[in-house]
N, C-alpha and C positions, 0 to 999 in steps of 0.2 A: 503468373506473379511472382516477382522480383523477390530477393531474400528480406528488404527492408519491407515491402507489403505485407509478407509472410508473418514477420515479427509482430507489426502493428496488428493484423489480424488477431496473432494467437494473445496478445495484449488485451485486444478489444473483447475477445470471447472470455477470456479468464475476469475482466471485469465485470462481464454480464453474470455470470456466475456467480460471481462475489456479492454482486447486491443482491443475489437470491437467496444468500444461507443454503443451510441444509435442504430445502425443499427442490434448488436446482431449475434446472429449465430441459424441457424436451427440444427436440431436433428443428424443429418449427418455430418454436417461439427463441430459439437461437438464431436460426437463419432470418428470422424478421429483425431482430436485434441488430443483427451483421449488416443487413441492409439498411435500416435506419443510420447507422453509424456510418453508410456510406460505400459500402463492400458491393461489389456485383458479383454476388457469389450463387453457384446454385446449390441445391442440396446434396447431389452428389461431392461435389468441391467439399462444400462446408462437411462431411463425414468422412474424407479424408484429412482433413484439418483436425475433427476431433479424434481420431485413430492416433494420429502423432501426437497429441498432448496426451492422451491416455496411455502411449507405449512411455512416456516422460515423466509419466504419474503427475503430471500437472493438474488434471484434470480426472474425475473417476465416473464410469459411467455406473446406473444402480436400476432396479426395477421396482418400481412399488407398483401398487393394483391400478395405477393410472398411466404405465407403459414408460419404456425405458427413458432417462432422464441423464442428466450431468449434474456433477457439483463440483466447485473448485478442492483441490486436496489442500494439505498442508505445505507441500513443495511449492504448489502453486501459489498459495500464500504469500509463504517465504519469497518467490521469485517475483513478486510484484513489489512487495515490499522492498527488496535490494534495488529495485528500479526506482523507486522513491514515489510508489505510486498506491 
């Protein structure tokens, strides 16, 4: 995946999480959303990108009773807004 594709993937992940608000999405739901968006992605590859986004504080992992989920942070929301999305 080149740099432009990676940026497009990161935006797609952020938009998917934005659409779910505070309830967020788990990894399987995010993987399905990205495949629907046209990305040919494995779960391990998605996990690498989720870690990268979390390291940048764009997304945050949380663990309710239903298991690990991710949500968009205020920083992630700001980045989408800066991009005009």
